[in-house]
N, C-alpha and C positions, 0 to 999 in steps of 0.2 A: 679858565682851563678846567679847574676842579668841578665847576658846575656842569660843563659839557660832559665830562667823564661820568658824573652822577646821572645825568640825563641818559647817557648811553647804557648805563647799568639798568635803569628803570624801563626804558623804551620797549625792549623786546617783550617783557611781561605785559605791559599795557597793550601792545599790539595783539598779543595772543589772547588776552582777556577780551579785547574788543571783537576779535574773530569768533570766540566762543559765544559772546553775547549776540552777535549778528546771526550766527547759525541757530542759536536757541530761539531767536525771534521768528524763524521761518516756520510756517504751518506744516510743511512736509519737506523732509530731506531725502534725497535719493539714497537708496541703500541696496545692496545686492540681495536678491531674493533667495529664499531657501536656507538662510543661515540664522537659526534661532539665537537670539541674544547678541547678535552682531553689534547692536547699538551700544551694548555695555563695553565692548572692545573699543569702540570709538570714544566713549566717555573716558575710559582708562587712558587711552593714548593722548587725548587732548589735554587731560589734566596732568599727565606725566610731563608733557612738553611745557605746559604752563608753569608747573612747579619747578621744572628744571631751569627755566629762565628767571623765575623768582629768586633762585639761588644766587644769581648774579648780583643781587642787591647787596650781598655781604662780601666784604673784602677778603682777599686771600689770607691776610693775617688772622681774621676771625675764624676762617675755615681751619687754619692750621692749629689754632689754640683750642677751639671749642666746636669742631665740625659737627659732632652729633647734635649739639644744641641747635645749631643753625639749620641743620637738616630737619629737625623736628619743627622748628619755627616755620620753615618754608612749607612743610607738609600740612601744618595747621592752616596756614594762609590758603593753600590750595583747597583744603577741605571746606573751609568757610566760604570760599568763592563758589565751591560746588553747591553749597546750601543756597547761596544767593541765586545761582543759575537755576536750580530746581524751582525755587519760589517764583522766579521770573517766568519759567515755562508754564506755571500754573495759570498765568494770565494770557498766554498765547493760545488762540483758538487752534485746535487740532493737536496740541501738545499737552502733556500732563506732568505733574510733580511726582517723582518716584523716589522712594527710599533706596531702591535697588540701583538707580542711576547715581544717586549720591554716594552709595557704597563704592561703585565703580570709580567715581571721581576721586574719592578718598584713597582708594587703593592705588590709583594712578598717581596721585600726588605723592604718596609714600614711595612709590617706585621711582618717580622722577627725582625726588630729593635724595634718595639712597644712591641712585646712579651718579648724581652730581657729586655727592660726598665721596663716593668711591673713586671717581675721576680725580678729585682734588687730592685724595690720599696717594694715588699713583703718581700724580704730578709732584707732590712733595717728596716722595721717596726717590723719584728720578732725579730731582734737583739736589737732594742731599748726597746721593751717590756720585753725581758729577762733581760736587764740591769736595768730597772725600778723595776722589781720584785725581783732582787737579794738583799739579806740583806746587810746592810752596814758593 
């Protein structure tokens, strides 16, 4: 049972990482015309989602005791995967390796980890308020 739960914690991040890898392997991706820098928005969003699901790797107890540390760890994991993604794109015809894309990846990772940490903080506050209001 515990192994299944662990797999369910890891699976979303693995699937999102695989989707990012697949999209990075494409020579050309469809994008709306006339919006300069839109690909950076896509990088930001993809890595915010990726890092948000990486946050699932850590138990609620860990988030409650050291949430900032685990948000930082998740953001670093997202940023490192961004480097791997950019190096991968260097070898894909029609794609390039860009420091600006990696910066967008890293900022998205930080945003995803921060959003998850904020949601966990709200959840813990809500839970503690319900516990305080419950009759003895």
